C-alpha positions as CSV (number, residue, x, y, z in Angstrom):
1,X,121.6,12.7,-2.3
2,X,120.9,12.2,1.5
3,X,120.9,9.0,3.5
4,X,119.2,7.9,6.6
5,X,122.4,7.7,9.3
6,X,121.1,4.3,11.1
7,X,124.5,3.6,12.8
8,X,127.3,6.0,13.3
9,X,130.7,4.9,15.3
10,X,133.3,6.7,17.4
11,X,137.2,5.5,16.8
12,X,138.8,5.2,20.4
13,X,142.6,4.6,20.0
14,X,144.3,2.2,22.2
15,X,148.1,1.0,22.0
16,X,147.6,-0.8,19.1
17,X,144.7,-0.5,17.0
18,X,141.4,1.3,17.0
19,X,138.6,0.0,18.2
20,X,134.8,1.6,16.8
21,X,132.2,1.8,18.9
22,X,128.5,2.8,18.0
23,X,128.2,6.6,18.9
24,X,125.5,7.5,21.9
25,X,122.4,8.6,20.4
26,X,121.5,12.6,20.1
27,X,119.5,12.3,23.6
28,X,122.8,11.4,25.6
29,X,123.9,14.5,24.1
30,X,121.2,16.5,24.9
31,X,120.9,15.1,28.3
32,X,124.9,16.3,28.8
33,X,124.2,19.8,27.8
34,X,121.3,20.5,30.6
35,X,124.0,18.6,32.9
36,X,125.5,20.2,35.9
37,X,129.4,19.7,34.4
38,X,128.8,21.4,31.6
39,X,127.3,24.7,32.5
40,X,129.1,27.8,34.5
41,X,127.6,30.4,36.5
42,X,131.0,32.0,36.8
43,X,131.5,32.2,32.8
44,X,128.3,33.6,32.2
45,X,128.8,36.3,34.8
46,X,132.2,37.1,33.7
47,X,131.2,37.5,30.1
48,X,127.8,39.7,31.7
49,X,130.7,42.2,33.2
50,X,133.0,42.1,30.3
51,X,129.9,43.4,27.8
52,X,128.2,45.8,29.9
53,X,131.9,47.7,31.3
54,X,130.9,50.9,29.1
55,X,127.5,52.1,27.6
56,X,127.1,50.8,24.2
57,X,124.6,52.1,21.5
58,X,124.3,51.2,18.2
59,X,126.9,52.7,15.7
60,X,129.2,53.4,18.8
61,X,132.6,52.3,19.1
62,X,132.1,50.9,22.2
63,X,129.7,48.7,20.8
64,X,132.0,48.0,17.9
65,X,134.5,46.2,20.8
66,X,131.5,44.2,22.0
67,X,130.7,43.1,18.8
68,X,134.9,42.0,18.5
69,X,134.6,40.5,21.9
70,X,131.4,38.1,20.9
71,X,133.0,37.4,17.8
72,X,136.3,36.4,19.8
73,X,134.4,34.3,21.6
74,X,132.7,32.5,19.1
75,X,135.9,31.8,17.0
76,X,137.8,30.4,20.1
77,X,135.2,27.8,20.5
78,X,136.1,27.3,16.9
79,X,132.8,28.1,15.6
80,X,132.9,29.1,11.6
81,X,132.1,33.2,12.2
82,X,132.0,36.1,10.3
83,X,130.4,39.8,10.8
84,X,128.0,41.2,8.4
85,X,127.6,44.9,8.6
86,X,125.1,47.2,7.3
87,X,124.9,51.1,6.7
88,X,121.9,52.3,8.7
89,X,120.3,55.6,9.4
90,X,120.2,56.2,13.4
91,X,119.3,59.5,15.1
92,X,121.2,61.1,18.2
93,X,120.7,63.8,20.6
94,X,122.3,67.2,19.9
95,X,120.1,69.6,22.3
96,X,117.0,69.4,24.1
97,X,115.3,71.5,26.8
98,X,112.3,71.5,29.2
99,X,111.3,74.7,31.0
100,X,107.9,74.6,33.7
101,X,105.7,77.6,33.9
102,X,103.6,76.7,36.9
103,X,101.3,79.7,36.6
104,X,101.0,83.1,35.4
105,X,102.5,84.3,39.1
106,X,105.2,81.8,39.6
107,X,108.7,81.9,37.5
108,X,109.9,79.1,34.9
109,X,111.6,76.2,36.5
110,X,113.9,74.9,33.8
111,X,114.9,70.7,34.1
112,X,118.6,69.0,34.4
113,X,117.2,66.0,32.1
114,X,120.2,64.3,33.9
115,X,120.4,60.8,35.6
116,X,122.4,61.3,38.7
117,X,125.3,59.2,39.5
118,X,124.8,57.2,42.9
119,X,127.2,57.0,45.7
120,X,130.1,54.7,45.0
121,X,129.0,54.2,41.7
122,X,131.6,51.8,40.2
123,X,130.8,53.2,36.6
124,X,131.0,57.3,37.4
125,X,134.2,57.1,35.2
126,X,132.4,56.0,32.1
127,X,128.6,57.8,33.0
128,X,129.8,60.6,30.7
129,X,129.7,58.4,27.6
130,X,126.1,57.8,28.3
131,X,123.5,59.6,25.8
132,X,121.7,62.7,26.5
133,X,118.0,61.1,27.6
134,X,116.4,61.5,24.5
135,X,114.1,59.3,22.0
136,X,115.3,57.5,19.0
137,X,113.8,59.3,15.9
138,X,112.1,62.0,17.5
139,X,111.0,65.1,15.6
140,X,113.2,67.9,16.4
141,X,111.4,71.0,17.2
142,X,109.8,72.8,20.0
143,X,106.5,72.9,21.6
144,X,105.1,75.3,24.1
145,X,101.4,74.8,25.0
146,X,99.4,73.9,28.4
147,X,99.7,70.3,29.7
148,X,97.1,67.8,29.5
149,X,97.7,64.5,31.9
150,X,96.7,61.5,29.6
151,X,97.7,58.5,31.5
152,X,99.1,55.6,29.7
153,X,98.6,57.5,26.3
154,X,96.1,54.7,25.0
155,X,93.2,55.4,22.3
156,X,91.2,54.4,25.2
157,X,92.9,57.2,27.5
158,X,92.0,59.9,24.8
159,X,88.7,58.9,24.5
160,X,87.8,59.3,28.3
161,X,89.2,62.7,28.2
162,X,86.9,63.0,25.2
163,X,84.4,62.6,27.9
164,X,85.8,64.3,30.1
165,X,85.4,67.1,28.1
166,X,89.1,68.0,27.8
167,X,90.3,69.6,24.3
168,X,93.9,68.0,23.9
169,X,94.8,70.5,20.4
170,X,97.9,72.2,21.0
171,X,98.3,71.4,24.3
172,X,101.8,69.1,25.1
173,X,100.7,65.6,26.6
174,X,101.8,64.0,29.7
175,X,102.0,60.5,29.6
176,X,103.4,57.7,31.7
177,X,105.1,54.5,30.5
178,X,103.7,51.5,30.9
179,X,100.6,49.0,29.0
180,X,101.6,50.3,25.5
181,X,104.9,51.3,22.9
182,X,106.2,54.7,23.7
183,X,106.4,55.6,19.6
184,X,102.6,54.8,19.5
185,X,102.2,57.1,22.5
186,X,103.5,59.7,20.4
187,X,101.5,59.1,17.5
188,X,98.4,58.8,19.8
189,X,99.0,62.1,21.0
190,X,99.3,63.5,17.4
191,X,96.2,62.0,16.0
192,X,94.4,63.8,19.1
193,X,95.8,67.2,18.3
194,X,99.0,67.8,20.8
195,X,102.2,69.5,19.7
196,X,104.4,68.0,21.8
197,X,104.8,64.8,24.6
198,X,106.7,64.5,27.4
199,X,107.0,60.5,28.9
200,X,107.9,60.2,32.6
201,X,108.7,57.4,34.7
202,X,105.5,56.6,37.3
203,X,104.3,53.9,40.0
204,X,104.8,50.9,37.5
205,X,108.5,51.5,37.9
206,X,109.3,53.3,41.6
207,X,109.1,52.0,44.9
208,X,109.8,53.2,48.2
209,X,113.4,52.8,48.4
210,X,115.5,52.8,44.7
211,X,118.6,51.9,43.1
212,X,121.4,50.9,44.8
213,X,119.3,50.1,47.7
214,X,116.2,48.4,46.1
215,X,115.7,47.2,42.7
216,X,113.3,50.3,41.5
217,X,114.0,53.1,39.6
218,X,115.7,56.0,41.1
219,X,113.8,59.2,41.2
220,X,116.2,60.6,37.9
221,X,115.8,57.8,36.1
222,X,114.6,57.5,32.7
223,X,114.0,55.4,30.2
224,X,114.8,56.4,26.8
225,X,114.0,54.2,23.5
226,X,112.9,54.5,20.0
227,X,110.1,56.1,18.9
228,X,110.2,54.8,15.5
229,X,106.6,52.8,14.4
230,X,108.0,50.4,11.9
231,X,111.2,47.7,12.2
232,X,114.4,48.1,10.1
233,X,115.9,50.9,8.4
234,X,113.4,53.7,8.0
235,X,114.8,54.6,5.0
236,X,115.2,51.4,3.8
237,X,111.7,49.6,4.2
238,X,111.8,46.1,3.0
239,X,115.0,46.2,1.2
240,X,118.8,45.7,2.8
241,X,120.8,48.4,3.7
242,X,123.9,47.3,1.8
243,X,126.7,49.8,-0.1
244,X,125.1,52.6,-1.8
245,X,121.6,51.4,-1.8
246,X,118.7,53.2,-2.4
247,X,116.9,55.3,0.1
248,X,114.1,57.2,0.8
249,X,114.4,61.0,1.5
250,X,113.3,62.3,4.5
251,X,110.1,63.5,3.3
252,X,109.3,59.9,2.0
253,X,110.3,58.5,5.7
254,X,107.5,61.5,7.0
255,X,104.8,60.3,4.8
256,X,105.3,56.5,5.9
257,X,103.8,57.5,8.8
258,X,106.2,55.4,10.8
259,X,108.0,58.4,12.4
260,X,106.6,61.2,14.7
261,X,105.7,64.6,13.5
262,X,105.6,66.1,16.8
263,X,108.7,66.5,19.6
264,X,108.9,64.1,22.1
265,X,111.0,63.7,25.6
266,X,111.3,60.9,27.9
267,X,111.8,62.8,31.3
268,X,111.9,61.1,35.1
269,X,109.4,60.6,37.8
270,X,110.7,63.3,39.5
271,X,110.4,65.9,37.0
272,X,107.0,64.2,35.8
273,X,105.8,64.6,39.5
274,X,107.0,68.4,39.3
275,X,104.7,68.9,36.3
276,X,101.3,67.0,37.5
277,X,101.7,68.9,40.9
278,X,101.2,72.0,38.3
279,X,98.3,70.6,36.5
280,X,94.7,71.8,37.4
281,X,91.1,71.0,35.7
282,X,89.4,67.5,36.4
283,X,90.5,65.2,38.8
284,X,91.9,62.3,36.9
285,X,90.2,58.8,37.2
286,X,91.2,56.2,40.6
287,X,93.1,54.2,37.8
288,X,94.8,57.1,36.5
289,X,96.1,58.1,39.7
290,X,99.8,57.6,40.8
291,X,101.5,55.4,43.6
292,X,101.3,55.8,47.3
293,X,102.3,59.3,48.6
294,X,101.8,60.7,44.9
295,X,99.9,64.2,45.0
296,X,96.4,64.1,42.7
297,X,96.3,63.7,39.4
298,X,94.4,65.9,37.4
299,X,94.3,65.9,33.5
300,X,94.5,69.9,32.7
301,X,94.8,72.0,30.3
302,X,97.1,73.5,32.6
303,X,97.2,75.8,34.2
304,X,101.0,74.5,33.7
305,X,102.6,75.7,30.6
306,X,105.8,73.6,29.5
307,X,108.2,74.5,26.7
308,X,109.9,71.3,25.1
309,X,112.6,71.2,22.7
310,X,114.8,68.7,21.1
311,X,117.0,68.5,18.5
312,X,118.5,65.6,17.0
313,X,120.8,64.3,14.4
314,X,120.8,61.6,11.7
315,X,123.6,59.6,10.6
316,X,124.2,56.9,8.5
317,X,126.1,54.4,11.1
318,X,127.6,50.9,10.5
319,X,126.3,48.4,12.4
320,X,127.2,44.6,13.1
321,X,126.0,41.4,13.4
322,X,128.1,38.8,14.4
323,X,127.2,35.2,13.1
324,X,128.1,31.7,13.4
325,X,127.6,28.4,12.2
326,X,127.9,24.9,13.3
327,X,127.4,23.3,9.7
328,X,125.0,20.3,10.1
329,X,126.0,16.5,9.2
330,X,122.5,14.9,7.7
331,X,120.9,18.4,6.7
332,X,123.3,21.1,6.1
333,X,120.7,22.9,4.2
334,X,118.5,23.4,7.1
335,X,118.7,25.8,9.6
336,X,117.9,26.2,13.2
337,X,118.6,30.1,14.2
338,X,119.2,31.1,17.5
339,X,119.3,35.1,17.9
340,X,119.8,38.2,20.3
341,X,121.0,41.3,20.3
342,X,124.1,43.1,21.8
343,X,123.2,47.1,21.3
344,X,122.1,48.7,24.9
345,X,120.5,52.3,25.3
346,X,123.5,52.5,28.5
347,X,124.9,49.4,30.3
348,X,122.3,46.6,29.2
349,X,123.1,44.1,31.7
350,X,119.2,43.1,31.4
351,X,118.3,44.2,28.4
352,X,120.4,42.7,26.1
353,X,123.3,41.4,27.5
354,X,121.3,38.7,30.2
355,X,120.8,37.1,26.7
356,X,123.9,38.1,25.0
357,X,125.8,36.0,28.1
358,X,123.7,32.9,27.6
359,X,124.0,32.9,24.1
360,X,128.2,32.7,24.7
361,X,127.2,29.9,27.5
362,X,125.5,28.1,24.9
363,X,128.6,28.6,22.3
364,X,130.6,27.4,25.2
365,X,128.7,23.7,25.9
366,X,128.1,23.0,22.2
367,X,131.8,23.0,21.5
368,X,132.2,20.8,25.0
369,X,129.7,18.5,23.0
370,X,131.8,18.4,20.0
371,X,134.6,17.4,21.9
372,X,132.9,14.6,22.8
373,X,131.2,13.4,19.2
374,X,128.5,15.5,18.6
375,X,127.7,16.7,15.3
376,X,124.0,18.2,14.6
377,X,122.0,17.2,12.4
378,X,120.8,20.1,10.7
379,X,122.7,23.4,10.7
380,X,122.9,25.6,14.0
381,X,123.1,29.2,13.5
382,X,123.8,32.0,16.4
383,X,123.2,35.4,15.7
384,X,124.4,38.6,17.7
385,X,122.0,41.1,16.5
386,X,122.8,45.0,16.2
387,X,120.5,48.4,16.7
388,X,117.8,46.1,18.2
389,X,116.8,49.1,20.2
390,X,116.7,51.9,17.3
391,X,113.7,49.2,15.6
392,X,114.8,46.0,15.3
393,X,117.4,46.9,12.7
394,X,120.2,44.7,12.3
395,X,117.8,41.4,12.5
396,X,115.4,42.8,9.8
397,X,118.1,44.1,7.2
398,X,119.3,40.5,7.7
399,X,116.3,38.9,7.1
400,X,115.5,41.2,3.9
401,X,118.7,40.6,2.7
402,X,118.5,36.5,2.8
403,X,114.7,36.5,2.3
404,X,115.0,33.5,-0.4
405,X,116.7,31.7,1.4
406,X,115.9,31.6,4.9
407,X,112.4,31.6,3.7
408,X,113.3,28.2,1.8
409,X,115.6,26.9,4.4
410,X,114.9,28.3,8.0
411,X,113.7,25.1,10.5
412,X,112.5,27.9,13.3
413,X,114.2,31.0,15.0
414,X,114.5,31.1,18.7
415,X,114.7,34.6,20.4
416,X,115.9,36.0,23.8
417,X,116.3,39.2,24.5
418,X,116.2,40.0,28.1
419,X,116.8,36.6,29.2
420,X,116.9,37.7,33.0
421,X,114.2,40.2,34.5
422,X,113.2,38.7,37.4
423,X,112.2,35.0,38.6
424,X,109.1,33.7,36.7
425,X,110.0,31.9,33.4
426,X,107.8,33.1,30.6
427,X,108.0,31.8,26.8
428,X,105.9,32.7,23.6
429,X,105.9,31.0,20.5
430,X,104.1,30.2,17.5
431,X,101.7,27.3,18.3
432,X,103.1,24.2,16.7
433,X,106.2,24.9,19.3
434,X,104.1,25.1,22.1
435,X,104.7,21.2,22.9
436,X,108.0,20.9,22.7
437,X,108.8,24.1,25.0
438,X,106.8,22.1,27.5
439,X,108.7,19.3,27.4
440,X,112.2,20.7,27.5
441,X,110.6,23.3,30.7
442,X,110.1,19.8,32.3
443,X,113.7,18.7,31.5
444,X,115.2,21.7,33.3
445,X,115.8,22.3,36.9
446,X,114.1,25.6,37.9
447,X,117.1,27.9,39.3
448,X,115.1,29.1,42.4
449,X,114.1,25.7,43.3
450,X,116.1,22.5,42.6
451,X,113.6,20.2,43.7
452,X,111.5,20.6,41.2
453,X,111.4,21.5,37.3
454,X,111.1,24.6,35.5
455,X,107.6,23.4,34.0
456,X,106.5,22.9,37.5
457,X,107.0,26.5,38.7
458,X,106.1,27.7,35.9
459,X,102.7,26.0,36.3
460,X,102.4,26.9,39.5
461,X,102.6,30.7,38.9
462,X,99.9,30.5,36.2
463,X,97.2,29.1,38.8
464,X,95.9,26.9,36.2
465,X,96.0,23.5,35.2
466,X,97.9,24.7,32.0
467,X,101.1,26.9,31.9
468,X,100.6,30.2,29.7
469,X,102.2,30.7,26.8
470,X,102.3,34.0,25.0
471,X,101.9,34.5,21.4
472,X,104.5,36.5,18.7
473,X,102.0,39.5,17.3
474,X,104.0,42.1,19.3
475,X,107.2,43.6,17.2
476,X,109.0,44.2,20.5
477,X,112.1,41.9,19.7
478,X,114.3,40.6,17.1
479,X,111.6,38.2,16.5
480,X,109.7,40.0,14.0
481,X,111.2,40.0,10.8
482,X,111.4,35.9,11.1
483,X,107.5,35.6,12.1
484,X,105.6,38.2,10.6
485,X,107.7,38.9,7.4
486,X,108.5,35.5,5.9
487,X,106.2,33.4,8.4
488,X,109.0,31.2,9.9
489,X,108.1,29.2,13.2
490,X,109.6,31.0,16.4
491,X,110.0,31.3,20.1
492,X,110.6,34.1,22.4
493,X,111.7,33.2,26.2
494,X,113.0,34.8,29.5
495,X,112.8,34.9,33.3
496,X,110.5,37.9,34.1
497,X,108.3,40.3,32.2
498,X,109.8,43.5,32.7
499,X,112.1,45.0,35.3
500,X,112.0,48.7,37.1
501,X,115.6,49.9,35.8
502,X,114.5,49.1,31.8
503,X,116.6,51.5,29.3
504,X,118.1,53.7,32.2
505,X,121.6,54.1,33.4
506,X,121.1,51.9,36.1
507,X,120.6,48.8,34.2
508,X,124.3,47.6,34.8
509,X,125.8,45.0,36.5
510,X,125.7,45.9,39.8
511,X,121.8,45.7,39.4
512,X,121.8,42.3,37.8
513,X,124.0,41.5,40.4
514,X,122.3,42.8,43.6
515,X,118.4,42.1,42.5
516,X,118.1,40.6,39.1
517,X,120.4,36.9,39.4
518,X,123.1,37.4,42.4
519,X,124.0,33.6,41.6
520,X,123.6,33.8,38.1
521,X,121.4,30.9,38.1
522,X,119.1,32.1,36.2
523,X,121.2,32.4,33.3
524,X,122.1,29.1,33.4
525,X,118.9,28.1,33.2
526,X,118.1,29.7,30.2
527,X,120.7,28.7,28.4
528,X,119.8,24.9,29.2
529,X,116.1,25.8,28.0
530,X,117.4,27.8,24.7
531,X,120.1,25.5,24.0
532,X,118.1,21.9,24.4
533,X,115.0,23.7,22.2
534,X,117.6,24.4,19.4
535,X,119.2,20.6,19.7
536,X,115.9,19.2,19.5
537,X,115.0,21.2,16.5
538,X,118.5,20.5,14.9
539,X,118.7,16.6,15.8
540,X,115.6,15.1,15.8
541,X,114.5,13.1,13.0
542,X,111.3,14.1,12.6
543,X,110.6,17.6,13.8
544,X,108.9,18.1,17.4
545,X,106.1,20.6,15.8
546,X,102.4,20.2,16.7
547,X,99.7,22.0,14.5
548,X,96.8,20.9,16.3
549,X,97.5,23.3,18.8
550,X,97.9,25.6,16.1
551,X,93.8,25.0,15.1
552,X,93.0,24.7,18.5
553,X,94.4,27.9,18.9
554,X,93.1,29.4,16.1
555,X,89.1,28.3,16.7
556,X,89.7,30.1,20.3
557,X,90.4,33.6,18.5
558,X,88.1,32.9,16.2
559,X,85.4,32.4,18.6
560,X,86.4,35.6,20.3
561,X,86.0,37.1,17.1
562,X,82.7,36.4,17.0
563,X,81.6,38.7,19.7
564,X,82.8,41.6,18.0
565,X,81.0,40.7,14.5
566,X,77.8,38.8,15.1
567,X,75.4,42.0,14.9
568,X,77.3,43.6,11.8
569,X,76.3,40.6,9.3
570,X,79.7,39.6,9.1
571,X,80.2,35.8,8.5
572,X,82.6,33.7,10.1
573,X,81.9,30.3,8.3
574,X,84.5,30.8,5.5
575,X,87.0,30.9,8.5
576,X,85.7,28.0,10.6
577,X,85.8,25.8,7.8
578,X,89.4,26.4,7.2
579,X,90.2,26.1,10.8
580,X,88.7,23.0,10.3
581,X,90.5,21.6,7.0
582,X,93.6,22.7,9.2
583,X,92.8,20.5,12.3
584,X,92.2,17.4,10.0
585,X,95.4,18.0,8.1
586,X,97.5,18.3,11.9
587,X,95.8,14.9,12.5
588,X,96.8,13.3,9.4
589,X,100.5,14.3,9.8
590,X,100.5,12.7,12.9
591,X,99.5,9.5,11.5
592,X,101.8,10.1,8.5
593,X,104.7,10.3,11.6
594,X,103.4,7.1,13.0
595,X,103.4,4.8,10.0
596,X,107.3,6.7,8.9
597,X,108.6,5.1,12.2
598,X,107.7,1.8,11.0
599,X,109.4,2.7,7.6
600,X,112.5,4.9,8.5
601,X,112.4,6.0,5.0
602,X,115.2,9.1,4.7
603,X,113.1,10.5,1.5
604,X,109.7,10.5,3.5
605,X,111.5,11.7,6.3
606,X,112.6,14.8,4.3
607,X,109.4,15.4,2.8
608,X,107.8,15.3,5.7
609,X,109.8,17.7,7.7
610,X,109.4,20.0,4.9
611,X,105.6,19.9,5.2
612,X,106.1,20.8,8.9
613,X,108.3,23.6,8.1
614,X,106.9,25.4,5.2
615,X,102.9,25.6,6.6
616,X,103.9,28.0,9.1
617,X,104.9,30.3,5.1
618,X,101.5,29.4,4.0
619,X,99.7,32.2,6.7
620,X,101.3,34.9,5.3
621,X,100.0,36.6,1.9
622,X,102.8,38.6,-0.1
623,X,100.8,42.1,-0.3
624,X,101.1,42.0,3.3
625,X,98.2,43.9,5.8
626,X,96.6,47.1,4.5
627,X,98.4,49.9,5.0
628,X,101.1,48.1,6.8
629,X,102.5,46.3,3.9
630,X,105.6,44.8,5.4
631,X,103.8,42.5,8.1
632,X,103.1,39.7,5.8
633,X,101.6,36.9,8.3
634,X,97.7,37.1,8.5
635,X,97.4,35.3,11.7
636,X,100.3,37.3,14.1
637,X,101.2,41.3,13.8
638,X,101.1,44.1,16.1
639,X,97.8,46.0,17.4
640,X,97.8,49.1,14.9
641,X,98.0,51.4,18.2
642,X,100.3,49.7,20.1
643,X,103.8,48.2,18.6
644,X,103.7,46.0,21.7
645,X,100.5,44.8,21.7
646,X,99.7,41.7,19.7
647,X,96.6,40.8,17.7
648,X,95.2,37.4,16.0
649,X,93.8,38.2,12.7
650,X,95.4,41.6,12.7
651,X,94.0,42.5,9.3
652,X,90.4,41.7,10.3
653,X,90.9,43.6,13.5
654,X,92.0,46.5,11.5
655,X,89.7,46.2,9.5
656,X,86.8,45.9,12.2
657,X,88.4,49.2,14.2
658,X,88.0,50.9,10.3
659,X,84.3,50.3,10.2
660,X,83.0,51.0,13.7
661,X,84.5,54.6,12.9
662,X,83.0,54.8,9.6
663,X,79.6,52.7,9.8
664,X,79.6,52.0,6.2
665,X,78.4,49.6,4.3
666,X,81.9,49.4,2.4
667,X,83.9,49.6,5.4
668,X,81.9,46.3,6.8
669,X,82.3,44.8,3.5
670,X,86.3,45.7,4.1
671,X,85.8,43.5,7.0
672,X,84.2,40.4,5.7
673,X,86.8,40.4,2.8
674,X,89.6,40.2,5.4
675,X,87.9,37.2,6.8
676,X,88.1,35.6,3.1
677,X,91.6,36.7,2.9
678,X,92.7,35.1,6.3
679,X,90.4,31.9,5.7
680,X,92.6,31.4,2.1
681,X,95.9,31.7,4.0
682,X,94.5,28.5,6.8
683,X,93.6,26.9,3.5
684,X,97.0,27.3,1.9
685,X,98.5,25.8,5.1
686,X,96.0,23.0,5.5
687,X,97.6,21.7,1.9
688,X,101.0,21.8,2.8
689,X,100.5,20.4,5.5
690,X,98.6,17.2,4.6
691,X,101.2,17.2,1.4
692,X,98.6,17.0,-1.6
693,X,97.3,18.4,-4.4
694,X,93.8,19.6,-5.2
């Protein structure tokens, strides 16, 4: 039985007795949390320095040491903490080679495929611990054939090649990093008939000067990463990798469609440039060309021929999530979860340990608040994930293991991955959190201009009357399992949206100290925003959710969808009708909140908050998306051809794509079916929000 705490007291000892004084309101502690007196730039910098001393890929000894460090810090600040381990299928490189034959009259060139150590590199002594450049879960094998240049390797890029009369079959595709997820570059190449893929770093990451003299990727720099298109351990789709669990065979994993069926390698800009210069054929379009001083890009095929060889090994490795818990006083069974991953392809100063350092800063500040009498109303859970880089594995396995508990108790999930990449603040969220993010951004100082708030600088960078908030349909970080699988209100935030040395061995503490955040002010600001969001969600009596924003967002998405299907007899009437029901329910719950403030009834507050929490769950469907059943959310999920891309109404978008390809009565009927599915989910959400049975 819960009781509404109207008054609480702090006991102060005097020489003869105790004097009981009313404790400060929660808002006092919230203001104290973001004050200069509690923040610590040097502590954040020290955390980042320690976390990035060695490369620490998932499954490595160095990453286990990093986990131990995070656990030590949490326990030293009196946070009840533990490690949750999983045994998951990870892949590592065994051998790889790349040989270019520019033409029949020229000698073959064998590339070294190594990233160069720069002069006075302080990490030269541990550079040998960096894994050879590779793609995780890449297909082992050899591909030998003429090269075709395919720009970013998007579906539309292959359409352009077809229009140019270029046949991709039995060729090795050369594509450049950017625009879409690397795994989809490989999948799209396979669908076009290619036998292998090379992905190189081009102008999106390069500049006239490079690290350590400037922020840009050096010519030998390589962006490594996963090409797995799924989420979680590929051998345990939908269930946790615990103990002697059931696992799919290699053949079953191949049949899932989530792992590549042709070999691939990531290569540097220098190696990519050498291959580009050997490609003939038609000149590529202007928007396919490289940067200043680049050669003319041609599409091929050939005369350049490459021999690509890769062999990897899959092993069952132990990964470690570090979990800290600050139990709530009034509602210990309601969880506000903060999450960041720890594993890195190399040193990981930006990705992800700028976020880990910010998380540890939050832990330090929360302990200071506790010493001054603060206790959260709801439970705060601090999660440091493992194996995110391989496919969001640590967070996904944890969510799958705790699915029912989380689905019934989580208030919201707050994610930070690369906390600091560049200057401008950015945030993405499920729409009911938009208003809260704006409120918090109005309270925290801009780290680059102390005369204004983060909100003011954010507004200025958008050149608009409102800030630009992204959505969470892409599968780019650990929020995916929370929002897309179990339907939890979720947000993700950072400073900057990309950086040049991404996933290379140059993402180290030196780069961050020189170019990312020399004074570590942005790290402090991320911790302030992230922590204050958590405090509001943990402490506010009535949860600060606004579903009117959600209804407006759905209306806008429906209007955009209408242009795609208006000529094919598809009716959006049921979709618009369901959105109107949600809008009315959102207005009603705002009225309920006003009425509650007069009553101050605990039972009513609890019931109202449950409606606010569970409405997001109602946007999920137990059957999931067609052919992508792990994704349960019918409003937000990744684009079918770009895991980083975000689609509103993904099931409808998938059906439209199929219908445009087949152009049959049945295929267009399936589009209408998906419209009805989404409409039913939104109607369910409106019923949950209104709190009434029909």
